[in-house]
KETI-790827 format. One record per residue (C-alpha): residue number from 1; residue in one letter; x, y, z. Coordinates in steps of 0.2 Angstrom, whole numbers, plus 5000, padded with zeros to 4 digits. Example, Ala and Ser with C-alpha at 12.3 -4.5 7.8 and 13.67 -1.06 7.14 Angstrom:
REM residues 2
dofi nr 1, rest A, east 5062, north 4978, up 5039;
dofi nr 2, rest S, east 5068, north 4995, up 5036;
REM end
This chain:
REM residues 196
dofi nr 1, rest M, east 5594, north 5685, up 5024;
dofi nr 2, rest H, east 5592, north 5696, up 5009;
dofi nr 3, rest S, east 5606, north 5699, up 4996;
dofi nr 4, rest R, east 5611, north 5716, up 4991;
dofi nr 5, rest F, east 5600, north 5714, up 4975;
dofi nr 6, rest G, east 5584, north 5713, up 4986;
dofi nr 7, rest G, east 5581, north 5694, up 4984;
dofi nr 8, rest A, east 5583, north 5680, up 4997;
dofi nr 9, rest D, east 5600, north 5671, up 4998;
dofi nr 10, rest E, east 5600, north 5653, up 4991;
dofi nr 11, rest D, east 5604, north 5647, up 5009;
dofi nr 12, rest D, east 5588, north 5654, up 5016;
dofi nr 13, rest N, east 5577, north 5646, up 5002;
dofi nr 14, rest D, east 5585, north 5629, up 5006;
dofi nr 15, rest T, east 5581, north 5631, up 5025;
dofi nr 16, rest E, east 5562, north 5635, up 5020;
dofi nr 17, rest R, east 5561, north 5620, up 5009;
dofi nr 18, rest S, east 5568, north 5608, up 5022;
dofi nr 19, rest S, east 5556, north 5614, up 5036;
dofi nr 20, rest S, east 5540, north 5612, up 5025;
dofi nr 21, rest Q, east 5531, north 5595, up 5024;
dofi nr 22, rest I, east 5523, north 5588, up 5009;
dofi nr 23, rest A, east 5504, north 5588, up 5013;
dofi nr 24, rest R, east 5496, north 5571, up 5012;
dofi nr 25, rest P, east 5477, north 5570, up 5007;
dofi nr 26, rest A, east 5465, north 5566, up 5021;
dofi nr 27, rest K, east 5456, north 5551, up 5013;
dofi nr 28, rest C, east 5438, north 5547, up 5017;
dofi nr 29, rest M, east 5440, north 5533, up 5030;
dofi nr 30, rest P, east 5436, north 5528, up 5048;
dofi nr 31, rest E, east 5446, north 5538, up 5060;
dofi nr 32, rest L, east 5446, north 5541, up 5079;
dofi nr 33, rest K, east 5434, north 5555, up 5084;
dofi nr 34, rest P, east 5428, north 5561, up 5101;
dofi nr 35, rest V, east 5409, north 5557, up 5104;
dofi nr 36, rest K, east 5398, north 5560, up 5118;
dofi nr 37, rest I, east 5393, north 5544, up 5126;
dofi nr 38, rest I, east 5376, north 5548, up 5134;
dofi nr 39, rest E, east 5366, north 5563, up 5137;
dofi nr 40, rest S, east 5359, north 5565, up 5154;
dofi nr 41, rest K, east 5341, north 5573, up 5155;
dofi nr 42, rest D, east 5343, north 5575, up 5174;
dofi nr 43, rest P, east 5355, north 5590, up 5179;
dofi nr 44, rest N, east 5361, north 5580, up 5195;
dofi nr 45, rest I, east 5366, north 5564, up 5185;
dofi nr 46, rest F, east 5383, north 5563, up 5178;
dofi nr 47, rest Y, east 5391, north 5549, up 5168;
dofi nr 48, rest I, east 5410, north 5545, up 5169;
dofi nr 49, rest P, east 5417, north 5546, up 5156;
dofi nr 50, rest E, east 5407, north 5559, up 5147;
dofi nr 51, rest C, east 5414, north 5556, up 5130;
dofi nr 52, rest T, east 5426, north 5543, up 5122;
dofi nr 53, rest R, east 5435, north 5541, up 5105;
dofi nr 54, rest I, east 5427, north 5529, up 5092;
dofi nr 55, rest E, east 5430, north 5527, up 5073;
dofi nr 56, rest R, east 5419, north 5538, up 5063;
dofi nr 57, rest C, east 5420, north 5543, up 5045;
dofi nr 58, rest G, east 5431, north 5558, up 5042;
dofi nr 59, rest G, east 5442, north 5565, up 5028;
dofi nr 60, rest C, east 5439, north 5575, up 5012;
dofi nr 61, rest C, east 5430, north 5572, up 4996;
dofi nr 62, rest S, east 5434, north 5579, up 4979;
dofi nr 63, rest H, east 5418, north 5589, up 4977;
dofi nr 64, rest V, east 5407, north 5601, up 4988;
dofi nr 65, rest L, east 5392, north 5591, up 4984;
dofi nr 66, rest L, east 5400, north 5575, up 4992;
dofi nr 67, rest S, east 5404, north 5571, up 5010;
dofi nr 68, rest C, east 5412, north 5556, up 5019;
dofi nr 69, rest Q, east 5398, north 5545, up 5025;
dofi nr 70, rest P, east 5398, north 5527, up 5032;
dofi nr 71, rest T, east 5393, north 5512, up 5021;
dofi nr 72, rest E, east 5396, north 5499, up 5035;
dofi nr 73, rest T, east 5393, north 5501, up 5054;
dofi nr 74, rest E, east 5393, north 5491, up 5070;
dofi nr 75, rest T, east 5387, north 5494, up 5087;
dofi nr 76, rest V, east 5399, north 5494, up 5102;
dofi nr 77, rest T, east 5394, north 5492, up 5120;
dofi nr 78, rest F, east 5402, north 5504, up 5132;
dofi nr 79, rest S, east 5401, north 5502, up 5151;
dofi nr 80, rest V, east 5400, north 5519, up 5160;
dofi nr 81, rest M, east 5399, north 5524, up 5178;
dofi nr 82, rest K, east 5383, north 5533, up 5183;
dofi nr 83, rest T, east 5384, north 5546, up 5198;
dofi nr 84, rest E, east 5373, north 5558, up 5206;
dofi nr 85, rest Y, east 5377, north 5575, up 5213;
dofi nr 86, rest T, east 5372, north 5576, up 5231;
dofi nr 87, rest G, east 5378, north 5594, up 5235;
dofi nr 88, rest N, east 5394, north 5600, up 5243;
dofi nr 89, rest K, east 5404, north 5596, up 5227;
dofi nr 90, rest K, east 5401, north 5577, up 5230;
dofi nr 91, rest L, east 5396, north 5564, up 5218;
dofi nr 92, rest K, east 5388, north 5548, up 5224;
dofi nr 93, rest Y, east 5391, north 5532, up 5214;
dofi nr 94, rest V, east 5374, north 5525, up 5208;
dofi nr 95, rest G, east 5380, north 5510, up 5197;
dofi nr 96, rest K, east 5386, north 5505, up 5180;
dofi nr 97, rest E, east 5376, north 5508, up 5164;
dofi nr 98, rest L, east 5378, north 5500, up 5147;
dofi nr 99, rest V, east 5378, north 5512, up 5132;
dofi nr 100, rest L, east 5377, north 5507, up 5113;
dofi nr 101, rest V, east 5388, north 5518, up 5102;
dofi nr 102, rest E, east 5389, north 5517, up 5083;
dofi nr 103, rest K, east 5406, north 5513, up 5075;
dofi nr 104, rest H, east 5409, north 5516, up 5057;
dofi nr 105, rest T, east 5419, north 5502, up 5049;
dofi nr 106, rest K, east 5419, north 5507, up 5030;
dofi nr 107, rest C, east 5417, north 5525, up 5022;
dofi nr 108, rest R, east 5414, north 5532, up 5005;
dofi nr 109, rest C, east 5411, north 5549, up 4997;
dofi nr 110, rest N, east 5393, north 5550, up 4994;
dofi nr 111, rest C, east 5380, north 5564, up 4989;
dofi nr 112, rest K, east 5376, north 5576, up 5004;
dofi nr 113, rest V, east 5358, north 5578, up 4996;
dofi nr 114, rest K, east 5349, north 5562, up 4996;
dofi nr 115, rest A, east 5332, north 5556, up 4987;
dofi nr 116, rest E, east 5323, north 5557, up 5004;
dofi nr 117, rest D, east 5328, north 5576, up 5005;
dofi nr 118, rest C, east 5317, north 5580, up 4989;
dofi nr 119, rest N, east 5299, north 5586, up 4991;
dofi nr 120, rest T, east 5284, north 5580, up 4982;
dofi nr 121, rest Y, east 5287, north 5592, up 4968;
dofi nr 122, rest Q, east 5305, north 5586, up 4965;
dofi nr 123, rest E, east 5314, north 5571, up 4957;
dofi nr 124, rest Y, east 5331, north 5566, up 4963;
dofi nr 125, rest I, east 5345, north 5566, up 4950;
dofi nr 126, rest E, east 5358, north 5555, up 4957;
dofi nr 127, rest Q, east 5372, north 5559, up 4945;
dofi nr 128, rest E, east 5371, north 5578, up 4950;
dofi nr 129, rest C, east 5367, north 5575, up 4969;
dofi nr 130, rest R, east 5352, north 5586, up 4968;
dofi nr 131, rest C, east 5333, north 5588, up 4969;
dofi nr 132, rest S, east 5326, north 5595, up 4953;
dofi nr 133, rest C, east 5308, north 5603, up 4951;
dofi nr 134, rest K, east 5296, north 5593, up 4941;
dofi nr 135, rest N, east 5283, north 5607, up 4939;
dofi nr 136, rest I, east 5293, north 5616, up 4925;
dofi nr 137, rest D, east 5277, north 5624, up 4918;
dofi nr 138, rest E, east 5274, north 5633, up 4935;
dofi nr 139, rest E, east 5292, north 5639, up 4934;
dofi nr 140, rest K, east 5290, north 5646, up 4917;
dofi nr 141, rest K, east 5274, north 5655, up 4922;
dofi nr 142, rest C, east 5283, north 5662, up 4937;
dofi nr 143, rest Y, east 5297, north 5670, up 4927;
dofi nr 144, rest K, east 5283, north 5679, up 4917;
dofi nr 145, rest R, east 5278, north 5687, up 4933;
dofi nr 146, rest S, east 5296, north 5691, up 4939;
dofi nr 147, rest S, east 5291, north 5709, up 4943;
dofi nr 148, rest K, east 5281, north 5703, up 4958;
dofi nr 149, rest K, east 5287, north 5685, up 4960;
dofi nr 150, rest L, east 5302, north 5674, up 4962;
dofi nr 151, rest W, east 5305, north 5655, up 4959;
dofi nr 152, rest N, east 5311, north 5646, up 4974;
dofi nr 153, rest P, east 5320, north 5630, up 4968;
dofi nr 154, rest D, east 5321, north 5623, up 4985;
dofi nr 155, rest L, east 5302, north 5623, up 4987;
dofi nr 156, rest C, east 5298, north 5622, up 4969;
dofi nr 157, rest A, east 5286, north 5636, up 4971;
dofi nr 158, rest C, east 5282, north 5653, up 4965;
dofi nr 159, rest Q, east 5283, north 5666, up 4979;
dofi nr 160, rest C, east 5280, north 5684, up 4981;
dofi nr 161, rest R, east 5296, north 5695, up 4981;
dofi nr 162, rest E, east 5289, north 5705, up 4996;
dofi nr 163, rest V, east 5276, north 5700, up 5009;
dofi nr 164, rest T, east 5270, north 5717, up 5017;
dofi nr 165, rest P, east 5260, north 5718, up 5033;
dofi nr 166, rest C, east 5242, north 5724, up 5029;
dofi nr 167, rest S, east 5231, north 5736, up 5039;
dofi nr 168, rest T, east 5215, north 5731, up 5048;
dofi nr 169, rest G, east 5202, north 5724, up 5037;
dofi nr 170, rest Y, east 5214, north 5719, up 5024;
dofi nr 171, rest Q, east 5224, north 5703, up 5021;
dofi nr 172, rest F, east 5239, north 5699, up 5010;
dofi nr 173, rest D, east 5235, north 5690, up 4994;
dofi nr 174, rest Y, east 5249, north 5678, up 4989;
dofi nr 175, rest N, east 5242, north 5676, up 4971;
dofi nr 176, rest D, east 5243, north 5695, up 4967;
dofi nr 177, rest C, east 5256, north 5699, up 4980;
dofi nr 178, rest K, east 5247, north 5714, up 4988;
dofi nr 179, rest C, east 5235, north 5718, up 5002;
dofi nr 180, rest V, east 5216, north 5716, up 4997;
dofi nr 181, rest Q, east 5201, north 5719, up 5007;
dofi nr 182, rest S, east 5196, north 5704, up 5018;
dofi nr 183, rest Q, east 5181, north 5694, up 5013;
dofi nr 184, rest V, east 5171, north 5698, up 5029;
dofi nr 185, rest K, east 5173, north 5717, up 5027;
dofi nr 186, rest R, east 5169, north 5716, up 5009;
dofi nr 187, rest R, east 5153, north 5706, up 5012;
dofi nr 188, rest Y, east 5148, north 5719, up 5026;
dofi nr 189, rest I, east 5150, north 5733, up 5014;
dofi nr 190, rest L, east 5140, north 5725, up 5000;
dofi nr 191, rest N, east 5126, north 5720, up 5012;
dofi nr 192, rest A, east 5126, north 5738, up 5018;
dofi nr 193, rest Q, east 5124, north 5745, up 5001;
dofi nr 194, rest K, east 5110, north 5733, up 4997;
dofi nr 195, rest E, east 5100, north 5739, up 5012;
dofi nr 196, rest T, east 5101, north 5757, up 5007;
REM end
């Protein structure tokens, strides 16, 4: 309720305060999550149950470059019922099947980008959670040709700003970023000129 001076009454503020909860941080830790137990490649085969809950890493990390990841895992064996659809909305019991599912027992905030994500032109900088290009000379040369080319830090390669489709007898030259006469046609023209 508002007072005659336009602000809320003190009683209203107390009600708002009492109904709100203090947010607790969602720490990086194993928590129950639904997981699909087994995928059937045959559309007539169904497993019961289809999914279950098992501990998997979840929660927030303090930086966008980090994610909650397992540091220790164990394998849990589940028994599921295998059934087959026989038509007329009926399922036939086929048997039981054992399925191995990964359970996370310890979690930690780690880099999303790993060393194995880097290509041959990159080196991994663990403190910064990123791949960095090693071919710095090529990068500098690329910036000098910035009217036609752009540096791609993900591939560590200098690429054309625009790749245009070429007409018949021409092909796109990725060095000069333009359409050039194809080698076959060029040889044909040169040979024709020599014969005349």
